[in-house]
N, C-alpha and C positions, 0 to 999 in steps of 0.2 A: 234389418238388423245387423249387428255386427258379427265379424266372423269369430271373434273371440267369446261371444256369448253363447251359452250353452241352450239348446232347446229344451224347453221342459218335456219330461217324460210324459206322453200321454198313455192312456190305455191302449192305444192302437200300435205304438211303438215299445219294442223290447229295450232294456238298457244297452244290449250289444248293438242293436240298430242305431241308437242314438250316438254312441261312440263312433261306429263306422260313418255315420254322416258327419259328425265333428271332425274326424280325420281327414274325410275327402275336402271339407271346406278349407281346413288349415293347409292341406296339400295345394290346393288351388290358389290359395292367398301367397304361399310361399313361391310358387311359380311365377305369379304376377310380381312378386317383389324382386325375384332373380331377373325376369325379363327387364324390369325397370332399371335395375342396377346395371345390366349389360348396355341398355340404352344410354344410360348416364355416362357409361365408359366409351360411348361411340359405337358400340358394336350392335349387331341385329337390327339395323336401321332400315333394312330393304322393305319390311312389312309395314311401316308405319306411313300413313297419309300426311297430306300437308297440315292439317290441324293438329294432328299428334305430334308432328315434329316442330311446329311453332309453340306448342305447349312445352315441350321438352326443353326448346331454346329458352323459352321464359324461366323455366324452373332452373336451368343451369345459369342464366344471367343473374337471377336472384341469388342463387347459391355462391356465384362468384362476387358478387357485391357484399355479401355477409363475410366471405372469407377475407376479401381485401379489407374490410372494415376492421375485422379482428386482427389482420396482420398489421395495419397501420397503428391500432391501438397498442399491440405489443411492442412495436418499434419505437413509438413515442415513450411508453413507459421505460423501455430500455435506455433511450437517449437520456430521458429525465434522470433515471438512476446513474447513468455514467457521468452526466454533467455534475450531480450531487458528489460522487465520488472524486471528481477532477477538482471540484471547489474545495473539498476536504483535504486533499492531497497537496493542493496549492497553500493552503492555510498552514498545514504541518510543515510544508518546505519552508515557508517564510518564517515560522516559528523556529525552526532549526538554523536558518540563516541568521536570524537575530541572536540565537544563543551562541552561535560560533563567532559573531562579531563582539559580543559581550565578553567572551572568554578571551578572544585576541586582545581586546582593550585591556583586561585584567592582566594578562601575561606581560603586556607592554608596559603597564604601571609597575609591576613587580620587578621588572628589569631594569626600569628607571629607578626605583627605590633601591635596589640591590646596588647599582652603581653609585649611587650618592652616598649609601652607607659605609662604603669602603673608606676607612679612616687613614690618612698618610702616616708613614712612620714617624714618630716623635724623635727628633735628633737633639742632642745636646751640642751647643756651639763648642767648638774646639778650644776657645779662649778660656771657657769655664772649666775645663777639665783639670784636674789636679795632675801636674806633670813636675818632674825634677828637672833640673838643668841639663841632664844627660839625655834627655829625649825619651826616657822610658816611662810608661805609665805606672802610677802608684796602685796599689792594690794587689788583687789576686790575678789580674789579667796582664798579659804582654802581647806584643805584636804575633806571636806564633800561636797563642791560644785562641784568640779570636773570639772575645765576647765582651761587650759592654752592654749593660742593661740599664734602662731608665724608663719608667712609667710603662713597662711591658714590652718595649721594644728591644730587639736584639739586633746589634750591630756587628757584622762580620769583622774580622781583624783587618782585613784589607781597607776598610773604611776609617779605621782608627790609625792615626799617624801622629807623631810627635809634632809639637808646634814649631820647633826650632828648625825644621828642615826646609 
């Protein structure tokens, strides 16, 4: 019968005797377990015979196989998880690199458009300007005040000169 099972109370035993017997069995079982634990730890091996040592060795080998199997399983799961994370990070990195290239392309196109959209200043040929024989310009402008406008373009006075010079 098992150490954990209680003996039925008979008319010959009192409840106190039953508890005393149960306590003694549990105490003996605890001592066996503590001794086995010490043996598994490599302690108190002097009292063991050849068969007991072989049995202990088999138990330890079996335990080591289970431990190594579990350790390998945990390592493979960890490696698999890290590979998934690596793949996800590489995909994210590739996406970011693609976005950067697209942004650089957009910026280059904007620069190209901005440089093409600059319109040259519209100038009026000097021959078509109304001038008098004296070389001065008609209207409100003269060489010192510096401004002739045509189509929104402003010409500084140093660009305007009389035709007869």
